[in-house]
N, C-alpha and C positions, 0 to 999 in steps of 0.2 A: 691186446690192451689198448693200442692206439685206436682201434675200431670202436671200443667201448667209450673211450674218451670223446671220440668224434660224435658218437650217437648222443651222448649226454649234452654236448655242446649244442647239437641240433635241436634237442628238446628245449634248451634254454632259449634259443633264438625263436622257436615257433610258439613259445608260450604266450607272448604278447599278441601275436596274430590270432591265436585261438580265442583268447579272452575277448578280442574285438569281434570275432566272428560269431561267437555264441554268448551273447549277453545274458543276464539273468532274466528268466521268463517264468510265468505261472503256467505250468504244464500239468494237465490232468489226463489220466489214462482211462480209456473207456473199455469196458469188457465187450465181448462179441455179442452178448445177449442183453445188453442194457437198453432200456427204452428211453425215449426222448425226455420223459418227465424225470427219470432218475438222473440223467446227464445234466438237466437244468438245475436240479436240486444241488448238484455239486458246485455249480458256479455262482448261484444267486447270493450266497452268503460271503463270497470272497470280495476283498476290497480292490483287487487288481482290476483295471479296466480292459487289459488285453489278456485273453485266455487262449491257450493252445491246447487242443485236444488231440491226443495220439489215438487213432482209431485203427483197429486191426482189419485185415481183409475179411470180407463177407459179414461184416457187422450188421446188426438189425438197422442201425442208423442209415445205412446206404441202400436199404431195400426199396426206399421210395423217396422221391424228391420232396414230398410233403413233410417228412420227418425233418429234413434239413431246413425247410422254410419255417416250420414251427420253432425249431431251436434258435434260428437266427432272429426271428421276431421277438421271442421271449427274452433273448439276451439283450436286444436293443431296448426293450421295455425297461430293463434294469440298468441301462447305461453301460453295457459291456460290448466289446468287439471280440468275436471268436475267429480262430483260424484252425484249420485241420491239417494234421500231419499223417499221411497215410500212403500206402502203396497200392490201394485198391483202385483199379482203373475206373470202375463204375462210380466209386465215391468221388474221385477227382473230377470226373465229367459232370456229375450232378452238382458238386460244390461250385465249380466254375460257372455252370449254367445259372445258378441261383445268385451268385455274387459273393460267395464266401471264399476268403483267401485260403489257399491250400498249398502245401509243400509236399513234394515227393522227390523228384529228380530234376535237375536242371538239364538244359539242352546238351551240356558237355558231359552229362553222365555222372556228375558229382552231386552229392547230397547238399542241398542248399542250406538247410537249417539244422536238422538232426539226422544222425546216421548211426547205424549199427555196423557199418562196414569197417572192418579192422584195417583195410588197406587205404582208407581215406586219410591221406597225410594232412589235409587241411583241418581235420577235426580230431586228429590223434593228439592227446595231451600226455606228455611224458614227464616224469619227475624231474625236478631241477637237479643239475649236476652238483654233487656234493663238493665243497671246497677241499682241496688237498692241502693239508698243512705239512710243511717240511721244516726240519731243523738242520741247520748247517753245523755239523759237529767240527770242533777244532782238531785238526790233524796233529798227531804227535810230532815234535821237533827234537832234534838232537841237541843236548846241552853242549855249550862251547867250553865250559870249564872241565878240567881234568878230574876224573873220578878219584876219590880218596879211599885208602884202605882203612880197615878197622883199627889198626894200630895207630895210624895217623890221627884218626878221630879221637882215640883215647888220649893221645899226646896233647891234643888241644885242650881236652878236659882237665888235664893235670898240669896246666901251665906250660904246655908244649915240651914236657919232659917225656922221653920214651919210656914205656912200661912193657914188661914182658907179661906172659900169660900167668905165670906163678905170682907175680906181684898183684895182678888183678884179683886172683883168688884170695890172697892174704887181705887185701883191702876189703873184700867182700865179707870175710870172716870177722874182721874187726867191727865192721858196721853191724853185723848181727849181734855181737856181744854187747854193744852199747846202745842197741836200738831200744826205743821206748816200748812201753807195754802195748800189747796187741790191740789194735783198734777194733771197734764193734764190727760184727759181721755185716750188719745192715746199716747202710749210710743213707741218711735223709738229705736229699738234695733239694734246695729251694727251687720251685718251678720258675720257668721264665714267664714273666708277666705277659709279654706280647704273644707268646705261644699259647698261653692259657686263654687269652681273649679270642685269638683266632680259632682255637678248638671249640670254644663255646659258640661262636658265631656259626661255624660250620655245622655243629650239632643242632642248633636251633633251626637253621635252614633246612637240614635234612628232615627234622621233625615236622616242619611246616609242609614240606613237600609230601611227606607221608600222609599228613592230615588232609591235605588238599586232594590227593589222589585216592586215598583209601576210604576216608570217612564220609565225604558227601554222598547223599542218597536222595532219591526222589520216589514219590508215590504217585502213580498215574491212576486217577479215578475215571473209569470209563462207564458211560451209560450206553448200552446197546441200542441200536435203532429198532423201533417197534412199529408195528402196523396192525390194522384191524383185519381180522380174518372172519369171513362169513361163510356159512354152509347152509345149503338148502337140501331137503330130501322129502320124498313122498312117504306119507305114513297113512295106514288104514286103521280106522277105528271100527272094530267088529263087535256087534251086539253079543254080550256074554252068553245069552240064552240061545239065540238063533245060530250062532257059530261056535258052540261049545266044543264040538269035535275038532274043528280046525284049530281052535286056540290051544287045544291040548298038545298039538304037535309043535307049538312055539314057532310059528312061521316068522320069517324075517320081515321087519318093518310093519308088524301088525300088533295092535294094542287092544285089549278088551275095553268095551264101553258099556255103560249102564244107564238105563233110562230113569228119569225122575220127573215127577209132576207134583203140582200143588195148586190149591185154590188160594187166591190172594184177595183179601178184603181190606178196604181202606176207607176211612171217613175223613172228610176235610170240612173246614169252616169257611164259608164264603160271605163276604160283606156286601150289604145292600148299597146301591149307588143312588137310588132315588131320594130326592130331597124336596121338601116343601116347607114354606114358612109356617111357623107356629103363631099362636095368638100374640106372643111377645115380640115377634119379629116385625121390622118396619123397613121401608125403603127410604133412602135419602132423597131430598128434593132441594130446589134452589132456583135462582133466576139467572138466565143466560142472556147475553146480548148477541143478536144475530146480525151479521154484516153481509150486505149485498153489493158486489162489485160490478154488477151488470147494469146497463142503461134502462132496463125494464124492471117493473115490480115483480117480486117472486112470491107467489102464494104458497103457503104451507098448510097442510091439513092436520087435524088432531092426531096424536100418536106418531107423528114423524120422529124418526130416530136420530139422535145425536150421540156420537160415540167418541170416546177418548182413545189415545194410542194404546192404553192398557187393556182395552176391550170392555170397559164399563159403558153400558148403554142407558141413556136417559131419553124419555119420550115427552114430546110436546103435549101439554094437557088441553090446549084449545087451539083451533085453527087461527092462523094469522097471515098477514101479507107483509113482506119485507119491502120497504120503499126502494125505488131504483136509485142508482148512483147518479149524482148530479154535480153541479159546479162547486157545491160545498163539500164534496167528498162522497164516500160510499154511503148507501142507505143503511140505516140501523134501526133495530127495534128490540125491546126486551120482551121475554116470554118465560113462563113458569114451566119447569121440567121435573119429572120424577123418575128415579132409577128403576130399571127392571129388577125382578127377583134374581135372575141369573145373568151372568155376563155373556159375551159372545162365545166363550169356551164352555159354557154350561155350569160354571161354578156359582155358588151362592154369593150375592153381592153384600147385602146387609150393611154393616158398618164400613165396609170397604168403599161404599159410595160417598162417604163423608170426605170428599176431596177438596183441596184448595183450588186457587185460580188455575184453570186449565183451558186447553183449546179443544174444540169439538169439530168433527167433520160429519157430513151426512153419508153414511155407508150406502144409501140407496142411489147415490149419484156415481157417474163414471169417474175414473181416476182424474181425468183431465178437467173435469168440471168442479172438483171439490175446492179449488182455490177461488171460485167465483162467489160461493156462498159458504159461510162457516159461522161458528159461534164461539164465544168466550164467556167465562164467568169471572166477575171481579171479586165477588164474595164467595166464601166456601159453601159447599153443599152440607146440609145438616139433616139430622133425624134418622139416619140409618142405624138399625139394630140387627145384629146377627143372631137368629134363633130359629132353628129349623128342625123338622122331624124327618128321620130316614124311613124309607119304605122300599119294598121289593118290587122291582120292575120286571117285565118279561125278559128284558135283556140280561138281567141278573141270573135268571133261571137257566138261560141258554149258556151263559158264560160258566156257570157252575158245572153243568154237564160236561162241557169241553175240558174244563180244568181237571175234574176227577178222572176223565179218560186219559189225559196226558200224564198225570201223576202216577196212575196205576201202571201204565205201560212203561214209563220211565223207571219205576221202582221194581218192575217184574224181575229183571235180571238180578238185582241185588237180593231180592227175596228168594230167588231160586238158588243163589250162591249160599245163602244161609241154610236152605234146605239140604244142600249137598254136605255142608259141614255137619249138620245134625245127623245125616245118614251115616257119615263116617264114624261119628261117636257111637252110634247104635251098634255098629259091627266091631267096635273096639279098636279102631284105627286112629291115627293122627288126623285131626281135622284138616290139616293142610296137605294131606296126601292126595286127595282127589280134587280135581278142578273141573268147573263147568265149561263145556264147550260153548264158545261165543263166536259171533260173526254173523254174516248175512244169512238169515233163516235158521240159525242154530237154535235159538230160543223161539218157540212158537207160542204166541199169545192169542187167546180166544177173544170173543167179543165182550167188551166191558158193559156190565149192566149197572146203570146208575139208578139210585133210589132217592127221590126227592119227595118230601112231604107234600100232599095235595093242598090246593087252595092257598098257596103262599103268595101268589101274585097280588100286589096292592097292599099287602099287610105292612103295618108300620113297625118294622123290625130293623135293627141295625145289622144283624147277621143271621145266617141260617146254616144248617149242616146238610151235607150230601154224602151218601155212602155209595161206593162202587165195589163190584166183585168181578173177578176174572179167573179163568182156568189157564194155567201156564205149564208147558212141558219142555223138557230139554234132555241133554245127554251129558254125562260126566265120565272122566277117565282118570287113570293113575298118572299123576304128573311126573313122578320119578322115572317111570318107564320111558316116557317120551324124552326126558332130559338125558337119560343114559344113551339112548339111540343117537341123539343129536351130538352129544359129547364125543362119542366114538367116531362119528363121521367127521367132526371138526378136527380130531386128532389125526385122522388119516390124511386130511388135506394139508396139514402143516408141512412146511418146507423142511427137508432133512437138516439144513444148517441152522434151523431155528428151534426154539422151544416155546411151548404154549404157556404163556405167563398167566393168563386169566381167562376164565369162561364166564361171560356175563349171562347168568341164568335169567335175569329180568328182561333181557333182550329177545326172549323167545316169542315168536309170532307165527301165525299160520293163516292160510287161506283155504276155505272149503271150495273144491272144484267139482265134486260129485257126491250125491246123496242117494243111495239106493235103499229106500225104506223096505222094500220087499225082502231083500237079502240081509238087511240090518247092517249095512256097511257105509261108512262115511270116509271118503278119500280127501286128504288135504295135503298141502305143501307147507311144511314147517321150516322155520329159519332160526338160526342161533348165531350169535356173534362172540368172538373172543379176541384176545390180544396176543400176538406172537412177537418175540424178539430174537435177535441173533444170539445164539448160544456161545458165550465167551467164557468158557470154563477151562482153566489150565489142566484140569484132570481129564478132560476130554480131548480127543485127537484134534478136532477142528479148532477148538479154543486154544490149545497149546501151540498149534502151528501159527495162529494169528498173533498171539502174544509174543512169540519168538520173532516173528516178522517185524513187529513194532519195535521190540527191544533192539534188534540188529540195526534197524534204520535210524533210530533216534539217539543211539549211544554217542556221547560227545557233542551232540548238536545243541544249538541255542534253544531255550525252553519254548520261545514263541514259534520257532520253526517246527519243533516237535509237535506242538499243539496243532499247528496248521496241517501237518502231515496226517496226524491221527484223525482230526476232524473230517478230513476229506475221504476217509475210508467208508465204504458203503455200510459196513457193519456197525459203525459208530454214530450215535446221535449227539452225544455231548462228551467233552473231555475236560478235565481239570488236572493240573499238575501242582503238587506241593513239594517243594525242595527243602533240603536241610544241608547246610545252613540256608536261611531264608534269602540271604544276599547272593547266593550262588546263581549265576545267570545261565548256566549250561547244565545239560544232562551229564551225569558221571560217565567217565570213560570205562568204568568197570561194569559190565552188564549185570553182575550179581547185585549191584547196588540199586537196580531199578526194580521196584515192586509195583504190582498191579492190584487194583481193587475194583471189582465190577459192581456197579449199582444197578438195581432193577429199573427198567424204563418207567414203571409205575409202582407205587407202594401196594403190595399184595396184602389184602386184609383177610 
């Protein structure tokens, strides 16, 4: 007993030292097969600046110093400092080489920070010694007075007159004769007020304790961690006629294909771009003032161009010479100009030439000489009328041929798709069952033959029509057969701890890498994507084990601490905890009052 007491006292004495030695830390545990990216995902959402990782021996993290460098750099990018706790000699060497703080054993052989050594007295935390309550009972003492006999007691009761036993019996019989009527068998005694209040308080306290312990409950909503799963496989499309015998044996990863061809004819309308003034059209004209800043006279010939910043071109109607600059300032002269039919960009000018006061430069001069001589108009230009006739130019005919060629080729695939749907309807199948094979060289388009009416060049027409025709061939296959093959492969690749939540059929893609026309076989690599999530189902072994692990760890814990623990589990993406009553800050102490509800990582439609 003395030994137990001494042990408890030692536990009390060492408790303060242990609390100083092992302060609160954010400790994360790494699995032996966890990659650097998974470990970083654990710490990047934490608020703590100092993170300790407990890493087992032979972990993937210690296979290369590059892994530790990446982890350190990523942690520093998010403002966190990491330390490692491990007994892996190679891991200790690499961490010290890179500059990561690492804990394993001190020089004295004792664990510095964390330990699983049961004989390590510095880290052993024992329960506090329970207080021993003792009550000093009063020892019995002998009475100093002399004991009285029964007869002496009766004498005192009768006025100190001695009575015999017979007298006592007679007195008893007399009392029975004159006694009052028998009292009721049940007697109602008024309760003690203080006792009643005390009993009520105790009852209420017990009730509240029961309510606090038994009634509170929480529902933990868990969203499993999900990831994209992708699978590729080689599939052969075999011509249904050339490979009929082989297809009858239902070979693995082989699908029947069917040829399809069609003639595509299309007509387009092309607009003429040629424009010329009609009889009602007119060019704007006006007077400009030409300024010469050079010391010599500047001669200008007729039809010299003067251009605005907007590209409007006006031509000098008669030759003139601009006086030289002198003592009185630059030389100036006025001249008549008329606008061109088209601007510098080829557009009809017409009434656009009726401009207000503007500045003109000579486009025929070099850029550095345009400031030496220029022109301005004080009065607006007038007389411009827009009215033109469209006509077909040789450029319009060439543009129409190129356009019909591009549009037929562009629409060839869409037209061939429509032909595939029509073929499915003819054989009584769902129009969406068959799919046209597309990709590089999958659809073969012949030479486009453009048909343009003769002698169109120069005709005064606003538009004309061009017809093109082309022969297109392709291959189609059963879409459902390919999907079933890809789905089966995707399900086989799924992790045993996860479930396939969704298969995205629209993500199907392929690449043709071999086309054997003689044998009628097309080899391609097909891809499909899906979404898998950790299977957290209490009816399954893995799910039940995980939920029990969570329940055992969070029971009685603070709600925020429970959230942090669950959130750091690799199987969990998101966690929410609803408690009842709402003001309860902790998880119930009764495990049965903890319920779980698993929400899918995505809404499955």
